[in-house]
N, C-alpha and C positions, 0 to 999 in steps of 0.2 A: 427673813431667811428663806432661801429657795428650797423647795421640796426635792428630795433625791428619789428617783424611781429605780426600782430593781430591773435589771436587764436579764431576760431569759432568751436563750437561743433555742428555736425548735430543732428537731432532728433534721428537718428538711433544710434549714438554713446552714446548719453545721455541715451537712453533706455538700451543699453548694460550695461553701468555702473550701472544704477539703478537696473537692474536684478542681476548683480554680487553681489552688496551690499545687496539686499533683501535676496538672497540665503544664504550668509554668516551670515547675521544678525540673522537668525533662530538659529544658534549655538552660536554666540557671537557678540552682538552689538558693543562691544569695538573693536574687530578685524575688523568688517565691517567698522567702522569709519576710522580706520587706513588705510585700503586698499583703501577706497574711496579717502582719502587724498593723498596716495602714487600714485595712478593712475592719479589723477588730476594734481599733481605736475609734474609728468613725462611728461604728455601730454602738459602742459603749458610751459615746458622747451623748446619746439620746437619754441617758439617765438624768441629766440636769434640765434639758429643755426639749421634751419629747414632741412638742408642737412645732418645733423649728423646721421639720421636714415638710415638704409639700404633699398634698394629697396625690396619690398615684393617678396621673392623667388618664391612662387607659381604663382604669377602674371607675374613675369619676364619670366618664362618658356613659357607663352602665348604671350610674346611680349609686355606686359603692364608694363611700367616703371614709370608711373606718381605717383604711390602710394609708400609711404615709411612706415617704422614701427620703433617704439621704443619698447623696451622690459622693462616691469615692472613685472618681473617674478612672476607668470607664465603667465601673460597677455601680449598680443601683441596689441599695440595701432597703428592703421592704420590711416595714414593721407596723405593729398596731399597739395601741395602749389599752389596758384593762385595769382599772383602779390605780394601784401604785406600781404596776409592772408594765414594762415595755417588752413586747415579744418580737424578736427578730424572726421574720417569717421566711425570707428568701433573699438570695443574692443573684442578680442577673448581670450579664454583660450588656451594656446599653447599646452596643453595636448590633444586637440581634433584634428581630421583630418578636417581641415577647408577649404580646397581648393574650393570645390563647393559652400559652404556657403559664403565664402569670395567673390567670383565672383558675386554671386547673390546680396549680401548686398551692395557691392560697386557700382555696376551698378545702383541699386535702389537709393542709396544715392546720386550718381553723378547727377541723374536727379533732385533730390530735391534741391541740392545746385545751380543748374542752374536756377531754377524757383523762388527761394525765397532768401531773404537776411537773413541769420541766425544770 
């Protein structure tokens, strides 16, 4: 029987998702709802197979391998595992150059997850 992992969204990731939806909602509320659900479903799918996502290439170059990502095109859902919990850390538009932003956000979010139970 497969183990099921708990999925927790960091405040940073929640904010990323809400910003994406708010931006799209200006053009189409219907598409915004669809994208919201698509991203949430993809992120929550990590509860069954958290290792299915690849290690984030930009971080791997820096020797950081604890973060993985799922793609819900064009968005990259960044997460990490800790015991029986998958923490959704950030969501980025893959069309952007996100290397520096990614490092900054993940280091900030990592500190938050260590201080609070999300």
